[in-house]
ROPAVO-619130 format. One record per residue: z, y, x of N, C-alpha, C in turn. Coordinates in steps of 0.2 Angstrom, whole numbers, plus 5000, padded with zeros to 4 digits. Atoms other than C-alpha are relative to their C-alpha. Layout:
# ROPAVO-619130
<<Z, Y, X>, <Z, Y, X>, <Z, Y, X>> ...
END
This chain:
# ROPAVO-619130
<<4994, 4996, 5002>, <5054, 4916, 5060>, <5002, 4998, 4993>> <<4997, 5002, 5007>, <5066, 4912, 5046>, <5001, 5006, 4996>> <<4999, 4994, 5005>, <5067, 4924, 5031>, <5004, 4998, 4994>> <<4996, 5001, 5005>, <5079, 4925, 5017>, <4996, 4999, 4994>> <<5003, 4999, 5007>, <5067, 4929, 5003>, <4993, 4997, 5001>> <<5007, 5003, 5000>, <5050, 4921, 5009>, <5000, 4995, 5005>> <<5003, 5004, 4995>, <5042, 4907, 5018>, <4992, 5002, 5001>> <<5007, 4997, 4998>, <5025, 4910, 5027>, <4997, 4994, 5003>> <<5004, 5005, 4996>, <5011, 4897, 5031>, <4993, 5003, 5000>> <<5006, 4998, 4998>, <4995, 4901, 5039>, <4995, 4994, 5001>> <<5004, 5005, 5000>, <4981, 4889, 5036>, <4992, 5003, 4998>> <<5006, 4998, 5001>, <4962, 4891, 5037>, <4999, 5008, 4999>> <<5000, 4992, 4999>, <4965, 4910, 5041>, <5002, 5003, 4994>> <<4997, 4996, 5006>, <4974, 4913, 5025>, <5007, 4999, 5000>> <<4993, 5000, 5000>, <4992, 4918, 5025>, <5003, 4999, 4993>> <<4997, 5001, 5007>, <5002, 4911, 5010>, <5007, 5002, 5001>> <<4993, 4997, 5000>, <5018, 4921, 5008>, <5004, 4998, 4993>> <<4996, 5002, 5006>, <5030, 4913, 4995>, <5007, 5003, 4999>> <<4993, 4999, 5002>, <5045, 4920, 4987>, <5004, 4994, 4999>> <<4996, 5007, 5000>, <5059, 4907, 4989>, <5007, 5000, 4997>> <<4993, 5000, 5003>, <5074, 4912, 4979>, <5000, 4999, 4992>> <<5001, 5001, 5007>, <5070, 4904, 4962>, <5006, 5000, 4995>> <<4993, 5000, 5004>, <5088, 4902, 4956>, <5002, 5007, 4999>> <<4998, 4993, 5001>, <5090, 4921, 4958>, <4994, 5003, 4997>> <<5006, 4997, 5003>, <5073, 4924, 4949>, <4996, 5004, 5005>> <<5004, 4997, 4995>, <5066, 4930, 4965>, <5002, 5008, 5000>> <<4999, 4993, 5000>, <5075, 4947, 4963>, <4999, 5003, 5007>> <<5002, 4997, 4994>, <5071, 4960, 4976>, <5006, 5003, 5003>> <<4994, 4998, 4997>, <5087, 4961, 4986>, <4998, 5004, 5007>> <<5002, 4995, 4994>, <5088, 4973, 5002>, <4996, 4996, 5005>> <<5004, 5004, 4994>, <5081, 4959, 5014>, <4993, 5000, 4997>> <<5007, 5000, 5003>, <5066, 4958, 5002>, <4996, 5006, 5003>> <<5004, 4993, 4998>, <5061, 4976, 5006>, <4999, 5001, 5007>> <<5001, 5000, 4992>, <5063, 4973, 5025>, <4995, 4995, 5002>> <<5004, 5006, 4998>, <5055, 4956, 5026>, <4992, 5001, 4998>> <<5007, 5000, 5003>, <5039, 4959, 5015>, <4996, 5005, 5005>> <<5005, 4996, 4996>, <5032, 4974, 5025>, <5000, 4997, 5007>> <<5000, 5003, 4993>, <5037, 4965, 5042>, <4995, 4995, 5000>> <<5005, 5006, 5000>, <5027, 4949, 5037>, <4993, 5003, 4999>> <<5007, 4998, 5001>, <5012, 4958, 5030>, <4997, 5005, 5005>> <<5002, 4996, 4995>, <5011, 4971, 5043>, <4999, 4997, 5007>> <<5001, 5004, 4994>, <5013, 4958, 5057>, <4994, 4996, 5000>> <<5006, 5003, 5001>, <4999, 4948, 5050>, <4994, 5004, 5001>> <<5005, 4995, 4999>, <4988, 4963, 5049>, <4999, 5002, 5007>> <<5000, 4997, 4993>, <4992, 4970, 5066>, <4998, 4995, 5005>> <<5002, 5006, 4995>, <4991, 4953, 5075>, <4993, 4997, 4998>> <<5006, 5003, 5002>, <4975, 4948, 5066>, <5001, 4992, 5000>> <<4998, 5007, 5000>, <4984, 4931, 5063>, <4997, 4996, 4994>> <<5003, 5003, 5006>, <4976, 4929, 5046>, <4995, 5005, 4997>> <<5005, 4995, 5003>, <4961, 4937, 5036>, <5001, 5001, 4993>> <<4998, 4999, 5007>, <4969, 4936, 5019>, <5007, 4999, 4999>> <<4993, 5001, 5001>, <4987, 4937, 5013>, <5000, 4998, 4992>> <<4999, 5001, 5007>, <4991, 4928, 4996>, <5008, 5000, 4999>> <<4993, 5000, 5001>, <5008, 4932, 4989>, <5001, 4996, 4993>> <<4998, 5004, 5006>, <5015, 4919, 4977>, <5008, 5000, 4999>> <<4993, 5000, 5001>, <5032, 4914, 4970>, <5002, 4993, 4998>> <<4998, 5006, 5002>, <5043, 4899, 4965>, <5004, 5001, 4994>> <<4996, 4999, 5006>, <5052, 4895, 4949>, <4997, 5002, 4994>> <<5003, 4998, 5007>, <5051, 4901, 4932>, <4997, 5007, 4999>> <<5003, 4993, 5000>, <5047, 4919, 4936>, <4998, 5002, 5007>> <<5002, 4997, 4994>, <5037, 4928, 4949>, <5006, 5004, 5003>> <<4994, 4996, 4997>, <5051, 4941, 4951>, <5003, 5004, 4994>> <<4996, 4996, 5005>, <5064, 4949, 4939>, <5001, 5007, 5002>> <<5000, 4993, 4998>, <5062, 4965, 4949>, <5006, 5002, 5005>> <<4995, 4997, 4995>, <5074, 4976, 4959>, <5007, 4997, 4998>> <<4993, 5001, 5000>, <5092, 4970, 4963>, <5004, 5006, 5001>> <<4996, 4994, 4999>, <5105, 4983, 4961>, <5003, 5001, 5006>> <<4997, 4999, 4993>, <5112, 4979, 4978>, <4996, 5004, 5004>> <<5004, 4997, 4996>, <5097, 4988, 4985>, <5003, 5008, 5000>> <<4998, 4993, 5000>, <5105, 5005, 4980>, <5006, 5001, 5004>> <<4993, 5000, 4996>, <5122, 5001, 4988>, <5005, 5005, 4997>> <<4994, 4996, 5002>, <5139, 5008, 4985>, <4999, 5007, 5002>> <<5000, 4993, 4998>, <5136, 5023, 4996>, <4995, 5004, 4997>> <<5004, 4996, 5004>, <5121, 5029, 4987>, <5002, 5002, 4993>> <<4998, 4998, 5007>, <5129, 5028, 4970>, <5007, 5003, 5000>> <<4993, 4997, 5000>, <5146, 5035, 4976>, <5000, 5007, 4997>> <<5000, 4993, 5004>, <5151, 5049, 4964>, <5004, 5005, 5004>> <<4996, 4995, 4996>, <5163, 5057, 4977>, <4997, 5003, 5006>> <<5003, 4997, 4994>, <5150, 5061, 4990>, <4997, 5007, 4998>> <<5002, 4993, 5002>, <5144, 5079, 4991>, <4993, 4999, 4997>> <<5007, 5002, 5004>, <5129, 5080, 4979>, <4994, 5001, 5004>> <<5006, 4999, 4997>, <5116, 5087, 4990>, <4999, 4994, 5005>> <<5001, 5006, 4995>, <5119, 5073, 5003>, <4999, 4994, 4996>> <<5001, 5006, 5004>, <5120, 5060, 4990>, <4993, 4999, 4997>> <<5006, 5000, 5003>, <5104, 5065, 4982>, <4994, 4999, 5006>> <<5004, 5001, 4994>, <5096, 5066, 4999>, <4999, 4993, 5002>> <<5000, 5008, 4998>, <5101, 5048, 5003>, <4996, 4996, 4995>> <<5004, 5004, 5006>, <5094, 5042, 4986>, <4992, 5001, 5001>> <<5008, 4999, 4999>, <5077, 5051, 4990>, <4998, 4996, 5006>> <<5003, 5004, 4994>, <5076, 5043, 5007>, <5000, 4992, 4998>> <<5001, 5007, 5001>, <5080, 5026, 5000>, <4994, 4998, 4996>> <<5006, 5001, 5004>, <5066, 5028, 4987>, <4994, 5000, 5004>> <<5006, 4999, 4995>, <5054, 5033, 5001>, <4999, 4993, 5004>> <<5000, 5005, 4996>, <5059, 5018, 5011>, <4997, 4993, 4995>> <<5002, 5005, 5004>, <5056, 5006, 4996>, <4992, 5001, 4998>> <<5007, 4999, 5000>, <5039, 5014, 4993>, <4996, 4998, 5006>> <<5004, 5002, 4993>, <5034, 5012, 5011>, <4999, 4993, 5000>> <<5000, 5008, 5000>, <5038, 4993, 5009>, <4994, 4998, 4997>> <<5005, 5002, 5004>, <5025, 4991, 4996>, <4993, 5003, 5002>> <<5006, 4997, 4998>, <5012, 5003, 5003>, <4998, 4997, 5006>> <<5002, 5004, 4995>, <5012, 4992, 5018>, <4994, 4995, 4998>> <<5005, 5004, 5003>, <5002, 4980, 5007>, <4993, 5004, 4999>> <<5006, 4996, 5001>, <4989, 4994, 5003>, <4997, 5002, 5006>> <<5003, 4997, 4994>, <4987, 4999, 5021>, <4998, 4994, 5005>> <<5002, 5006, 4996>, <4985, 4981, 5028>, <4993, 5000, 5001>> <<5007, 5000, 4998>, <4969, 4978, 5037>, <4996, 4994, 4996>> <<5003, 5006, 5004>, <4966, 4962, 5026>, <5002, 5000, 4992>> <<4999, 5000, 5007>, <4965, 4959, 5007>, <5007, 4997, 4999>> <<4994, 5003, 5002>, <4982, 4955, 4999>, <4999, 4998, 4992>> <<5002, 5003, 5007>, <4981, 4944, 4983>, <5007, 4998, 4997>> <<4995, 5002, 5004>, <4995, 4942, 4970>, <4999, 4994, 4996>> <<5000, 5005, 5004>, <4997, 4925, 4962>, <5006, 4999, 4996>> <<4993, 5000, 5003>, <5010, 4926, 4948>, <5001, 4995, 4994>> <<4999, 5004, 5006>, <5018, 4916, 4935>, <5007, 5002, 4997>> <<4994, 4998, 5004>, <5031, 4919, 4922>, <5001, 5008, 5000>> <<4999, 4993, 5001>, <5039, 4936, 4922>, <4999, 5005, 5007>> <<5001, 4996, 4995>, <5033, 4950, 4933>, <5003, 5007, 4997>> <<4996, 4996, 5003>, <5046, 4963, 4929>, <5002, 5006, 5005>> <<4997, 4995, 4997>, <5051, 4980, 4935>, <4997, 5001, 5007>> <<5003, 4999, 4993>, <5049, 4982, 4954>, <4994, 4995, 5002>> <<5005, 5005, 4999>, <5038, 4966, 4953>, <4993, 5003, 4998>> <<5006, 4996, 5002>, <5025, 4977, 4944>, <4998, 5005, 5006>> <<5002, 4996, 4994>, <5026, 4989, 4959>, <4997, 4996, 5005>> <<5002, 5004, 4994>, <5023, 4975, 4971>, <4992, 4998, 4998>> <<5007, 5003, 5001>, <5007, 4967, 4962>, <4995, 5006, 4999>> <<5005, 4995, 5001>, <4999, 4984, 4958>, <4998, 5003, 5008>> <<5001, 4999, 4994>, <5000, 4987, 4977>, <4995, 4995, 5004>> <<5004, 5006, 4997>, <4990, 4971, 4980>, <4993, 5002, 4998>> <<5007, 4999, 5002>, <4971, 4971, 4980>, <4997, 4997, 4994>> <<5002, 5004, 5006>, <4969, 4958, 4967>, <5006, 4996, 4997>> <<4995, 5004, 5004>, <4980, 4949, 4954>, <4997, 4994, 4996>> <<5001, 5005, 5004>, <4979, 4932, 4946>, <5006, 4997, 4997>> <<4994, 5002, 5003>, <4991, 4924, 4934>, <4999, 4994, 4996>> <<5000, 5005, 5005>, <4996, 4909, 4924>, <5000, 5002, 4993>> <<5000, 4999, 5007>, <4995, 4908, 4905>, <5006, 5003, 4997>> <<4993, 4999, 5003>, <5013, 4910, 4903>, <5003, 5007, 5004>> <<4998, 4994, 4997>, <5014, 4926, 4914>, <5000, 5006, 4995>> <<5000, 4994, 5004>, <5019, 4943, 4907>, <5002, 5006, 5005>> <<4998, 4994, 4996>, <5021, 4961, 4915>, <5004, 5005, 4996>> <<4996, 4995, 5004>, <5034, 4973, 4910>, <5003, 5005, 5005>> <<4997, 4995, 4996>, <5038, 4990, 4917>, <5007, 5002, 4997>> <<4993, 5001, 5003>, <5056, 4987, 4914>, <5004, 5006, 5001>> <<4996, 4995, 4999>, <5063, 5003, 4921>, <5001, 5005, 4994>> <<4999, 4996, 5006>, <5060, 5013, 4905>, <5005, 4997, 4995>> <<4996, 5004, 5004>, <5070, 5000, 4896>, <5008, 5001, 5002>> <<4994, 4999, 4997>, <5085, 5004, 4907>, <5002, 5007, 5001>> <<4998, 4993, 4999>, <5084, 5023, 4906>, <4998, 5003, 5006>> <<5002, 4997, 4995>, <5075, 5027, 4921>, <4992, 5001, 5001>> <<5008, 4999, 4998>, <5057, 5032, 4928>, <4999, 4995, 5006>> <<5002, 5004, 4994>, <5049, 5019, 4939>, <4998, 5004, 5005>> <<5000, 4995, 4994>, <5048, 5026, 4956>, <4997, 4997, 5007>> <<5003, 5004, 4994>, <5040, 5013, 4968>, <4993, 4999, 5001>> <<5007, 5001, 5000>, <5022, 5014, 4964>, <4997, 4998, 4994>> <<5003, 5002, 5006>, <5019, 5007, 4947>, <4996, 5006, 4997>> <<5003, 4994, 5004>, <5016, 5025, 4939>, <4994, 5003, 5004>> <<5005, 4997, 4996>, <5005, 5030, 4953>, <4993, 4995, 5001>> <<5006, 5005, 4999>, <4994, 5014, 4955>, <4997, 4997, 4993>> <<5002, 5004, 5005>, <4993, 5006, 4938>, <4994, 5003, 4996>> <<5005, 4997, 5004>, <4982, 5019, 4930>, <4993, 5000, 5004>> <<5005, 5001, 4997>, <4970, 5016, 4944>, <4997, 4993, 4999>> <<5002, 5007, 5001>, <4968, 4998, 4939>, <4998, 4999, 4993>> <<5002, 5000, 5007>, <4968, 4999, 4920>, <4999, 5007, 4998>> <<5001, 4993, 5002>, <4964, 5013, 4909>, <5006, 5004, 4999>> <<4994, 4996, 5000>, <4976, 5028, 4908>, <5004, 4999, 4994>> <<4997, 5002, 5006>, <4980, 5024, 4890>, <5004, 4994, 5000>> <<4996, 5007, 5000>, <4985, 5006, 4893>, <5006, 5001, 5005>> <<4994, 4999, 4995>, <4995, 5011, 4909>, <5006, 5004, 4997>> <<4995, 4996, 5003>, <5004, 5024, 4899>, <5004, 4997, 4994>> <<4997, 5004, 5005>, <5008, 5012, 4884>, <5005, 4996, 5003>> <<4996, 5004, 4997>, <5015, 5000, 4896>, <5007, 5004, 5003>> <<4994, 4997, 4997>, <5026, 5013, 4905>, <5004, 5004, 4995>> <<4996, 4997, 5004>, <5032, 5022, 4890>, <5004, 4995, 4995>> <<4997, 5004, 5004>, <5036, 5007, 4879>, <5004, 4995, 5003>> <<4996, 5006, 4997>, <5042, 4994, 4891>, <4999, 4993, 4997>> <<5002, 5006, 5003>, <5033, 4981, 4881>, <4998, 4995, 5005>> <<5003, 5005, 4996>, <5029, 4964, 4889>, <4992, 4999, 4998>> <<5007, 5002, 5001>, <5010, 4962, 4892>, <4999, 4994, 5002>> <<5001, 5007, 4998>, <5005, 4944, 4891>, <4994, 4999, 5004>> <<5005, 5001, 4995>, <4993, 4937, 4904>, <4993, 5000, 4997>> <<5007, 4999, 5003>, <4978, 4936, 4892>, <4998, 5007, 4999>> <<5001, 4993, 5001>, <4980, 4954, 4887>, <4999, 5004, 5007>> <<5000, 4997, 4993>, <4982, 4958, 4906>, <4993, 4999, 5003>> <<5007, 5001, 4998>, <4965, 4950, 4909>, <4995, 5004, 4996>> <<5004, 4996, 5004>, <4957, 4959, 4895>, <4999, 5007, 5002>> <<5000, 4993, 4998>, <4962, 4976, 4902>, <4998, 5000, 5007>> <<5001, 5000, 4993>, <4958, 4971, 4920>, <5006, 5001, 5005>> <<4994, 5000, 4995>, <4976, 4970, 4927>, <4999, 4994, 5004>> <<5001, 5006, 4996>, <4972, 4952, 4932>, <4993, 4998, 5000>> <<5008, 5002, 4999>, <4955, 4944, 4938>, <4999, 4994, 4996>> <<5001, 5007, 5003>, <4958, 4927, 4930>, <5007, 4997, 4998>> <<4994, 5003, 5002>, <4971, 4917, 4920>, <4999, 4993, 5001>> <<5000, 5007, 5000>, <4975, 4899, 4924>, <5005, 4997, 4996>> <<4996, 5003, 5005>, <4983, 4886, 4914>, <5007, 4999, 5003>> <<4993, 5001, 4997>, <4998, 4883, 4926>, <5000, 5002, 5007>> <<5000, 4997, 4994>, <5004, 4887, 4943>, <4996, 4995, 5006>> <<5004, 5004, 4995>, <4996, 4872, 4952>, <4993, 5002, 5000>> <<5006, 4998, 5000>, <4979, 4877, 4946>, <4999, 5008, 5002>> <<5000, 4994, 4998>, <4983, 4895, 4949>, <4999, 5001, 5008>> <<5000, 5000, 4992>, <4987, 4892, 4968>, <4994, 4997, 5002>> <<5006, 5003, 4997>, <4972, 4881, 4970>, <4994, 5005, 4999>> <<5006, 4995, 5002>, <4960, 4894, 4962>, <5001, 5006, 5005>> <<4999, 4994, 4996>, <4968, 4909, 4972>, <4999, 4998, 5007>> <<5001, 5001, 4993>, <4968, 4900, 4988>, <4993, 4998, 5002>> <<5007, 5001, 4999>, <4950, 4895, 4986>, <4996, 5007, 5001>> <<5003, 4994, 4999>, <4946, 4913, 4983>, <5002, 5004, 5007>> <<4998, 4998, 4994>, <4956, 4918, 4998>, <4996, 4997, 5006>> <<5004, 5003, 4995>, <4946, 4906, 5009>, <4993, 5002, 5000>> <<5007, 4997, 5000>, <4930, 4912, 5003>, <4999, 5007, 5003>> <<5000, 4993, 4997>, <4935, 4930, 5008>, <5001, 4999, 5007>> <<4998, 5001, 4993>, <4942, 4923, 5025>, <4993, 4998, 5003>> <<5006, 5002, 4997>, <4924, 4917, 5028>, <4995, 5006, 5002>> <<5004, 4995, 4999>, <4917, 4934, 5028>, <5002, 5004, 5007>> <<4999, 4996, 4994>, <4916, 4946, 5043>, <5007, 5004, 4999>> <<4994, 4997, 5001>, <4934, 4952, 5045>, <4999, 5008, 5001>> <<5001, 4993, 5000>, <4928, 4969, 5051>, <4997, 5003, 4994>> <<5003, 4998, 5006>, <4917, 4971, 5036>, <5005, 5000, 4994>> <<4995, 5000, 5005>, <4931, 4966, 5025>, <5005, 5006, 5001>> <<4995, 4994, 4999>, <4943, 4979, 5033>, <4996, 5006, 4998>> <<5003, 4994, 5002>, <4930, 4992, 5031>, <4999, 5001, 4993>> <<5001, 5000, 5007>, <4927, 4988, 5013>, <5006, 5002, 4997>> <<4993, 4998, 5003>, <4946, 4989, 5009>, <5001, 5007, 5001>> <<4999, 4992, 4999>, <4947, 5006, 5018>, <4996, 5004, 4996>> <<5004, 4996, 5004>, <4932, 5013, 5009>, <5002, 5000, 4993>> <<4998, 5000, 5007>, <4938, 5007, 4992>, <5006, 5003, 4999>> <<4994, 4997, 5001>, <4955, 5013, 4994>, <4999, 5008, 5001>> <<5001, 4993, 5000>, <4948, 5030, 5000>, <4997, 5003, 4994>> <<5004, 4998, 5005>, <4936, 5031, 4986>, <5005, 5001, 4994>> <<4995, 5000, 5005>, <4951, 5028, 4974>, <5003, 5007, 5000>> <<4996, 4994, 4999>, <4960, 5043, 4981>, <4996, 5007, 5001>> <<5004, 4994, 4998>, <4946, 5055, 4984>, <4994, 5001, 4995>> <<5006, 4999, 5004>, <4930, 5063, 4976>, <4995, 4995, 5003>> <<5005, 5003, 4998>, <4914, 5054, 4977>, <4997, 5002, 5006>> <<5003, 4997, 4994>, <4907, 5066, 4989>, <5004, 4999, 5007>> <<4995, 5001, 4994>, <4922, 5064, 5001>, <4999, 4993, 5002>> <<5000, 5007, 4998>, <4921, 5045, 5000>, <4994, 4998, 5003>> <<5006, 5001, 4997>, <4903, 5045, 5004>, <5000, 5002, 5007>> <<5000, 4997, 4993>, <4906, 5056, 5019>, <5005, 4995, 5004>> <<4995, 5004, 4996>, <4921, 5044, 5024>, <4996, 4994, 5002>> <<5003, 5006, 4998>, <4910, 5028, 5024>, <4994, 5001, 5005>> <<5005, 4998, 4995>, <4896, 5037, 5033>, <5003, 5000, 5007>> <<4996, 5000, 4994>, <4908, 5041, 5047>, <5003, 4993, 5003>> <<4997, 5007, 4998>, <4916, 5023, 5047>, <4994, 4996, 5002>> <<5006, 5004, 4998>, <4898, 5015, 5048>, <4998, 5003, 5007>> <<5002, 4997, 4993>, <4894, 5027, 5063>, <5004, 4997, 5005>> <<4996, 5003, 4994>, <4908, 5020, 5073>, <5002, 4992, 4999>> <<4997, 5007, 5001>, <4913, 5003, 5065>, <4994, 4994, 4999>> <<5006, 5004, 5001>, <4896, 4995, 5060>, <4997, 4996, 5006>> <<5003, 5004, 4994>, <4891, 4981, 5072>, <4995, 4995, 4998>> <<5005, 5005, 5003>, <4875, 4972, 5069>, <5000, 4993, 5002>> <<4999, 5007, 4998>, <4881, 4957, 5078>, <5003, 4996, 4994>> <<4998, 5004, 5006>, <4890, 4951, 5062>, <4995, 4999, 4995>> <<5005, 5001, 5004>, <4875, 4954, 5052>, <4995, 4995, 5002>> <<5004, 5005, 4997>, <4865, 4944, 5064>, <5002, 4993, 4999>> <<4996, 5006, 5001>, <4877, 4930, 5063>, <5000, 4997, 4993>> <<5001, 5002, 5007>, <4877, 4930, 5044>, <4993, 4997, 4998>> <<5007, 5002, 5001>, <4858, 4929, 5043>, <4998, 4993, 5004>> <<5002, 5006, 4996>, <4857, 4916, 5057>, <5004, 4994, 4997>> <<4996, 5005, 5003>, <4871, 4905, 5049>, <4996, 4998, 4993>> <<5003, 5001, 5007>, <4862, 4906, 5032>, <4993, 4996, 5002>> <<5006, 5004, 4998>, <4845, 4900, 5041>, <5001, 4994, 5002>> <<4998, 5007, 4997>, <4854, 4886, 5050>, <5004, 4996, 4995>> <<4996, 5003, 5005>, <4863, 4881, 5034>, <5007, 4998, 5003>> <<4993, 5001, 4997>, <4880, 4882, 5042>, <5004, 5007, 4998>> <<4995, 4995, 5001>, <4896, 4893, 5040>, <4999, 5005, 5005>> <<5000, 4995, 4995>, <4895, 4910, 5049>, <5007, 4999, 5004>> <<4995, 4999, 4996>, <4907, 4912, 5064>, <5001, 5007, 5002>> <<4999, 4993, 4998>, <4914, 4929, 5066>, <5006, 5001, 5005>> <<4995, 4999, 4995>, <4925, 4936, 5080>, <5006, 5003, 4995>> <<4994, 4998, 5004>, <4943, 4940, 5074>, <5001, 5008, 5002>> <<4998, 4994, 4998>, <4949, 4958, 5073>, <5005, 5000, 5006>> <<4995, 4999, 4995>, <4958, 4964, 5089>, <5007, 5002, 4997>> <<4993, 4997, 5001>, <4977, 4966, 5088>, <5001, 5007, 5000>> <<4999, 4993, 4999>, <4983, 4983, 5084>, <5003, 5002, 5006>> <<4997, 4998, 4994>, <4988, 4992, 5100>, <5008, 5001, 4998>> <<4993, 4999, 5001>, <5007, 4992, 5102>, <5002, 5007, 5003>> <<4998, 4994, 4997>, <5016, 5008, 5107>, <5002, 4999, 5007>> <<4999, 5001, 4993>, <5018, 5011, 5125>, <5007, 5000, 5002>> 
END
């Protein structure tokens, strides 16, 4: 399928999703918000890949939200206020759900970023499971610099990745955080010299993850997301319930057998998600 904002390649059970509008700094136009969840959710539901890598093209990863997302109708001053405000709230919820799709995917989603990660792009990468960057990358919660409160996930997720003080400093000041500082505070897992080495390293990591049991990886993502949002006692109860239903000794047996036979393990794919009747 052809997309305006992305191209998709699936190789070695890794889906590489690239932003493809470098001349427009990969701004997040209306099609972006429809295409990204469609791509990631489709991969997750169809079990067509075991890991998703999101990267970009050009000088910047993404300059963030394009104003066309809001549309003339939502910003029209002559509309009845209650209806205008309700439409704006609905629009924000749709944008939020587009990025929450990354969090809810059954497979890990990894961001590989270069240059600017600005505004809405920070919302995007904080919804990913892991982040890697080039040395020239920087992160900026741009919304505060234009007189608004970020509303698509940065303020809700950033503080679960870095310390609360660091998250608040970024959100309150709108400063640019360079890649090395992002690494020091845990926002990114590794910094690479350039985009070629970034993509090579990230795709290696993605292939390593893709070699694990997809059922165990899915369970790990579900458990870690649940633990992030709940108490330790609740999270322990959740994983006990998950294991009672989802743990299958066949994958463990294959892992041990493959190790003894000095070969790579072969695990069954996840079943596609059931479609509506």
